[in-house]
C-alpha positions as CSV (number, residue, x, y, z in Angstrom):
1,X,-62.2,-14.1,-56.4
2,X,-60.8,-12.1,-53.9
3,X,-57.9,-13.2,-51.4
4,X,-58.6,-12.6,-48.0
5,X,-55.8,-12.2,-45.8
6,X,-56.1,-12.4,-41.7
7,X,-53.7,-11.8,-38.9
8,X,-52.8,-14.1,-36.2
9,X,-52.0,-11.6,-33.3
10,X,-49.4,-14.2,-31.7
11,X,-47.5,-14.6,-35.3
12,X,-47.4,-11.1,-35.1
13,X,-45.5,-10.6,-32.1
14,X,-43.3,-13.7,-32.7
15,X,-42.1,-11.7,-35.9
16,X,-41.8,-8.4,-33.8
17,X,-39.4,-10.5,-31.0
18,X,-37.7,-11.6,-34.0
19,X,-37.0,-8.7,-35.9
20,X,-36.1,-6.8,-32.5
21,X,-33.5,-9.5,-31.6
22,X,-32.0,-9.3,-35.1
23,X,-31.9,-5.7,-35.2
24,X,-30.6,-5.0,-31.8
25,X,-32.3,-2.7,-29.0
26,X,-31.6,0.9,-27.8
27,X,-28.8,0.7,-25.8
28,X,-29.8,3.4,-23.5
29,X,-32.9,2.2,-22.8
30,X,-31.9,-1.5,-22.4
31,X,-30.4,-2.4,-18.7
32,X,-29.0,-5.9,-19.8
33,X,-27.5,-4.8,-23.3
34,X,-24.4,-6.1,-23.2
35,X,-25.8,-9.7,-23.0
36,X,-27.6,-9.7,-26.5
37,X,-25.9,-6.6,-28.3
38,X,-23.6,-7.9,-31.3
39,X,-20.5,-8.4,-29.3
40,X,-18.6,-11.5,-28.1
41,X,-19.5,-12.8,-24.6
42,X,-17.1,-13.5,-21.8
43,X,-17.6,-15.2,-18.8
44,X,-15.5,-13.3,-15.9
45,X,-14.6,-16.3,-13.5
46,X,-12.2,-14.5,-10.6
47,X,-10.1,-15.6,-7.6
48,X,-8.5,-14.1,-4.8
49,X,-5.2,-14.6,-3.0
50,X,-5.7,-13.4,0.4
51,X,-2.7,-12.4,1.8
52,X,-2.0,-9.7,4.4
53,X,1.7,-10.1,4.1
54,X,4.5,-11.0,1.6
55,X,7.5,-13.1,3.5
56,X,10.9,-11.7,2.4
57,X,12.8,-13.5,5.3
58,X,10.6,-13.1,8.7
59,X,8.7,-16.3,8.1
60,X,5.8,-15.1,10.2
61,X,3.5,-17.9,8.9
62,X,6.0,-20.2,9.9
63,X,7.2,-18.8,13.1
64,X,3.6,-17.2,14.3
65,X,2.9,-17.5,17.7
66,X,-0.7,-17.4,18.8
67,X,-0.6,-17.1,22.2
68,X,1.6,-13.9,21.9
69,X,-0.3,-12.3,19.4
70,X,-3.9,-13.5,20.7
71,X,-5.4,-14.9,17.3
72,X,-4.1,-17.0,14.5
73,X,-2.1,-15.8,11.5
74,X,-5.0,-16.5,9.2
75,X,-7.0,-14.1,11.4
76,X,-5.3,-11.3,9.6
77,X,-6.1,-12.3,5.9
78,X,-8.3,-9.9,4.3
79,X,-12.0,-11.0,2.9
80,X,-12.6,-11.1,-0.7
81,X,-14.5,-7.9,-1.7
82,X,-18.2,-7.4,-2.5
83,X,-17.9,-6.0,-6.1
84,X,-15.5,-5.7,-8.9
85,X,-14.6,-3.0,-11.5
86,X,-13.6,-4.5,-15.3
87,X,-12.1,-2.0,-17.3
88,X,-11.7,-2.7,-21.0
89,X,-8.9,-1.2,-23.0
90,X,-8.3,-0.9,-26.8
91,X,-4.9,-0.1,-28.3
92,X,-5.5,3.5,-30.8
93,X,-4.0,3.7,-33.9
94,X,-1.5,6.2,-32.5
95,X,-0.3,3.0,-30.2
96,X,-1.8,4.4,-26.9
97,X,-4.3,2.8,-24.9
98,X,-8.1,4.1,-24.0
99,X,-11.2,2.6,-22.4
100,X,-13.5,1.0,-24.6
101,X,-15.9,-0.7,-21.9
102,X,-16.4,-0.8,-18.3
103,X,-18.5,-3.0,-16.2
104,X,-19.2,-3.8,-12.2
105,X,-19.7,-7.2,-11.6
106,X,-20.6,-9.5,-8.5
107,X,-17.6,-10.5,-6.8
108,X,-17.7,-14.2,-8.0
109,X,-17.8,-13.2,-11.3
110,X,-20.3,-12.5,-14.3
111,X,-20.8,-12.7,-18.1
112,X,-19.7,-9.6,-20.0
113,X,-20.1,-8.8,-23.8
114,X,-17.1,-6.8,-25.5
115,X,-16.4,-6.1,-29.0
116,X,-14.2,-8.6,-31.2
117,X,-10.5,-8.2,-31.0
118,X,-7.3,-7.8,-29.0
119,X,-8.0,-6.4,-25.9
120,X,-6.2,-5.1,-22.4
121,X,-8.3,-5.8,-19.5
122,X,-7.7,-4.3,-15.6
123,X,-10.0,-5.5,-12.7
124,X,-9.9,-4.1,-9.2
125,X,-12.6,-4.2,-6.4
126,X,-15.0,-1.2,-6.3
127,X,-16.4,-1.7,-2.6
128,X,-13.5,0.8,-1.4
129,X,-14.2,4.0,0.5
130,X,-11.0,5.5,1.2
131,X,-9.1,4.8,-1.8
132,X,-8.9,7.2,-4.8
133,X,-8.4,5.6,-8.4
134,X,-6.7,8.0,-10.6
135,X,-5.0,8.1,-14.2
136,X,-7.5,5.4,-15.6
137,X,-7.3,7.6,-18.9
138,X,-4.3,5.4,-20.0
139,X,-2.9,1.9,-18.5
140,X,0.5,3.1,-17.7
141,X,-1.0,5.9,-15.3
142,X,-3.7,3.8,-13.6
143,X,-3.3,3.8,-9.8
144,X,-4.4,3.9,-6.5
145,X,-3.8,6.6,-3.8
146,X,-5.7,7.1,-0.4
147,X,-7.4,10.2,0.9
148,X,-5.4,12.8,2.8
149,X,-5.7,13.3,6.4
150,X,-4.4,15.3,8.9
151,X,-3.7,15.8,12.6
152,X,-2.7,19.3,14.2
153,X,-0.4,17.3,16.9
154,X,1.5,15.6,14.4
155,X,2.1,18.6,12.0
156,X,5.7,19.2,13.3
157,X,6.8,15.6,12.2
158,X,8.0,14.8,8.6
159,X,6.9,17.6,7.3
160,X,8.1,16.8,4.2
161,X,5.3,14.0,3.7
162,X,1.5,14.1,3.0
163,X,-0.3,12.8,5.9
164,X,-3.3,10.3,4.8
165,X,-5.4,8.0,6.2
166,X,-5.0,3.8,5.9
167,X,-6.3,2.4,2.5
168,X,-9.0,0.0,2.3
169,X,-8.3,-3.5,1.0
170,X,-7.7,-3.5,-2.7
171,X,-7.1,-6.5,-5.1
172,X,-6.0,-5.8,-8.7
173,X,-5.6,-8.0,-11.9
174,X,-4.2,-6.8,-15.4
175,X,-4.3,-9.1,-18.8
176,X,-2.2,-7.6,-21.5
177,X,-3.6,-9.2,-24.0
178,X,-7.5,-11.2,-24.2
179,X,-8.3,-11.7,-27.7
180,X,-12.0,-12.4,-28.6
181,X,-14.0,-13.6,-31.3
182,X,-17.9,-13.6,-32.3
183,X,-19.6,-17.2,-32.0
184,X,-22.6,-18.6,-30.7
185,X,-21.1,-19.8,-27.3
186,X,-19.0,-17.5,-24.9
187,X,-15.1,-17.3,-23.9
188,X,-14.3,-18.4,-20.4
189,X,-11.9,-16.3,-18.9
190,X,-10.6,-17.2,-15.3
191,X,-7.9,-14.9,-13.2
192,X,-6.6,-14.2,-9.7
193,X,-6.9,-10.9,-8.2
194,X,-3.5,-10.0,-5.9
195,X,-3.3,-7.8,-3.0
196,X,-2.2,-4.2,-3.9
197,X,-2.8,-3.4,0.1
198,X,-1.1,-5.0,3.1
199,X,-1.3,-5.0,6.6
200,X,1.1,-4.0,9.3
201,X,0.3,-5.2,12.8
202,X,1.7,-2.6,15.1
203,X,2.4,-3.0,18.7
204,X,3.4,-0.7,21.2
205,X,4.6,-2.8,24.2
206,X,4.6,-0.4,27.7
207,X,6.3,-1.8,30.5
208,X,5.5,0.8,33.1
209,X,2.3,2.9,33.3
210,X,0.0,1.0,31.0
211,X,-3.1,2.1,33.5
212,X,-2.3,5.9,32.8
213,X,-3.1,5.5,29.0
214,X,-6.6,6.6,27.8
215,X,-6.4,7.0,24.5
216,X,-3.5,5.9,21.4
217,X,-2.8,6.6,17.9
218,X,-0.2,6.5,15.4
219,X,1.4,7.2,12.4
220,X,3.7,5.2,10.1
221,X,6.1,7.5,8.3
222,X,7.9,6.7,4.8
223,X,5.3,4.5,3.2
224,X,4.4,4.6,-0.4
225,X,1.7,7.2,-1.5
226,X,0.2,5.4,-4.3
227,X,0.4,2.1,-6.2
228,X,-0.3,1.2,-9.8
229,X,-2.8,-0.9,-10.5
230,X,-1.1,-3.0,-13.8
231,X,2.1,-4.4,-12.5
232,X,1.6,-3.3,-8.4
233,X,4.5,-1.4,-8.3
234,X,4.6,1.5,-6.1
235,X,5.5,5.3,-6.5
236,X,8.6,6.9,-5.4
237,X,7.0,9.5,-3.4
238,X,6.6,8.8,0.3
239,X,3.0,9.4,2.7
240,X,2.9,9.1,6.5
241,X,-0.1,7.0,7.6
242,X,-2.0,8.5,10.3
243,X,-4.1,5.7,12.3
244,X,-6.1,4.8,15.5
245,X,-4.7,2.2,17.9
246,X,-6.9,-0.2,20.2
247,X,-5.5,-0.4,24.0
248,X,-4.1,-3.8,25.0
249,X,-2.8,-5.4,28.5
250,X,0.5,-4.9,26.7
251,X,0.0,-1.7,25.6
252,X,-1.5,-0.6,22.3
253,X,-1.9,-1.9,18.9
254,X,-3.0,-1.2,15.2
255,X,-3.5,-3.2,12.1
256,X,-2.4,-0.7,9.6
257,X,-3.0,-1.1,5.7
258,X,-0.8,0.4,3.5
259,X,0.7,0.0,-0.1
260,X,4.0,-0.7,1.3
261,X,7.3,0.8,0.8
262,X,7.4,3.3,-2.1
263,X,9.5,2.7,-5.4
264,X,9.2,-1.2,-5.2
265,X,8.5,-3.5,-7.6
266,X,6.3,-6.2,-6.3
267,X,7.9,-9.6,-7.7
268,X,4.3,-11.1,-7.3
269,X,3.4,-9.3,-10.5
270,X,6.7,-8.4,-12.6
271,X,9.0,-10.8,-10.2
272,X,12.0,-8.2,-10.6
273,X,13.2,-8.4,-7.3
274,X,13.0,-6.0,-4.6
275,X,14.5,-3.1,-2.9
276,X,17.7,-3.8,-1.0
277,X,17.8,-2.7,2.4
278,X,20.2,0.2,3.6
279,X,19.6,2.3,0.6
280,X,19.0,5.5,2.8
281,X,15.3,5.4,3.1
282,X,14.0,6.0,6.6
283,X,10.8,4.7,8.0
284,X,9.6,6.1,11.4
285,X,6.7,5.1,14.1
286,X,5.0,7.6,16.0
287,X,2.9,7.1,19.2
288,X,0.9,9.5,20.2
289,X,-0.5,8.9,24.0
290,X,-3.5,11.0,25.9
291,X,-3.2,9.7,29.4
292,X,-5.9,9.8,32.2
293,X,-4.3,13.1,33.6
294,X,-5.3,14.8,30.4
295,X,-1.7,15.1,29.4
296,X,-0.9,13.8,25.9
297,X,2.6,12.5,24.8
298,X,4.4,12.0,21.7
299,X,6.9,9.3,21.0
300,X,8.9,8.8,17.8
301,X,10.7,5.7,16.7
302,X,13.1,4.6,14.1
303,X,12.0,1.4,12.3
304,X,14.1,1.5,9.6
305,X,15.5,-1.9,10.1
306,X,12.0,-3.8,10.6
307,X,10.4,-2.2,7.6
308,X,13.6,-3.0,5.1
309,X,12.9,-6.8,5.8
310,X,9.4,-6.4,5.6
311,X,8.3,-4.2,2.6
312,X,4.9,-5.6,2.1
313,X,3.0,-5.9,5.2
314,X,4.0,-7.8,8.6
315,X,4.9,-7.2,12.4
316,X,6.4,-3.7,13.8
317,X,7.2,-4.1,17.5
318,X,8.6,-1.1,19.7
319,X,8.8,-1.8,23.0
320,X,10.4,-0.4,26.7
321,X,8.0,2.3,26.7
322,X,7.7,3.7,30.2
323,X,5.4,6.3,31.7
324,X,7.4,7.7,34.8
325,X,5.9,10.4,37.0
326,X,4.0,12.1,34.4
327,X,6.5,11.6,31.5
328,X,6.8,9.6,28.8
329,X,10.5,7.6,27.3
330,X,10.6,4.3,25.3
331,X,13.8,2.2,24.2
332,X,14.7,3.7,20.8
333,X,12.5,6.9,20.9
334,X,13.3,10.4,20.1
335,X,11.4,13.7,19.7
336,X,9.6,13.3,23.1
337,X,7.0,16.1,23.5
338,X,4.1,17.0,25.1
339,X,1.3,18.8,23.3
340,X,-2.8,19.1,23.5
341,X,-4.5,16.1,21.6
342,X,-6.2,17.4,18.6
343,X,-8.7,15.5,16.3
344,X,-8.1,14.0,12.7
345,X,-9.3,16.5,9.9
346,X,-10.2,15.2,6.7
347,X,-9.0,17.3,3.7
348,X,-11.4,18.1,1.3
349,X,-10.6,17.1,-2.7
350,X,-11.5,18.9,-5.1
């Protein structure tokens, strides 16, 4: 008797699907490869510490004057980001770290698939425009800087510092050990991203001649040029942050984002304390005003004492600015200068 073999199309499709799942897929052709590839699944669940300044004695939160500032303290808190970058590092045989995986996930979390073992995980928001992430090949060198920016009328001031634009809001998180094992479920991972960028509310109080100011802009000199992503400390090199101002009834105001002061170990990461005031590092605040007459004036103020007490955001105020007979002056100001009003220039990056 002959055996007759028949083929059921639905059974063939089911068998093919089973074989596909058992053997995997072509990674380069699969948009969600990490979800079903042979790996350990980790559910990333982030939270955000939305702080715009750290208190080192100024106690702005407790002493905030809503009537004076025109808005609540909480209005300065940064928003949550639009997306996150997740970098997974493995330790090589030589003891160094190298990137094994990179993911871009939603701001409220997502599942990722990584290999089995002990990993280091670095997370930061990837929705920035003015920040440059550098040194990512190795964890100790991973840092954030900001784009160089120049202003012709400011070139003579603080020529030893690079001039830059303000950074965007940046959050960071580092986990030195995340151990994963293969199983039929997933590993929950909850973590908090903390600020790496802070805000200085800069207030220029003009007591005479405010009506003659057509435009205003400023510069904050002596601030950190970069911040390291793993522990939140800033590098020793200083930079000058250029920014635009908004005219107000009392003068001018700006909300200036910064990495904070240079050479500073953030106690909210390593809790090792902070730079002692009076160490010789100087900070200066510049104000450039274009008047309705077409003239431009520049004033520089020494704000070292104010920044020493506020190494990670806060309020900086200069007062007593007067416009008398076409000349500008201010309490504590120096280097008064009449100059042309030049535009900002973005410096191309290679």
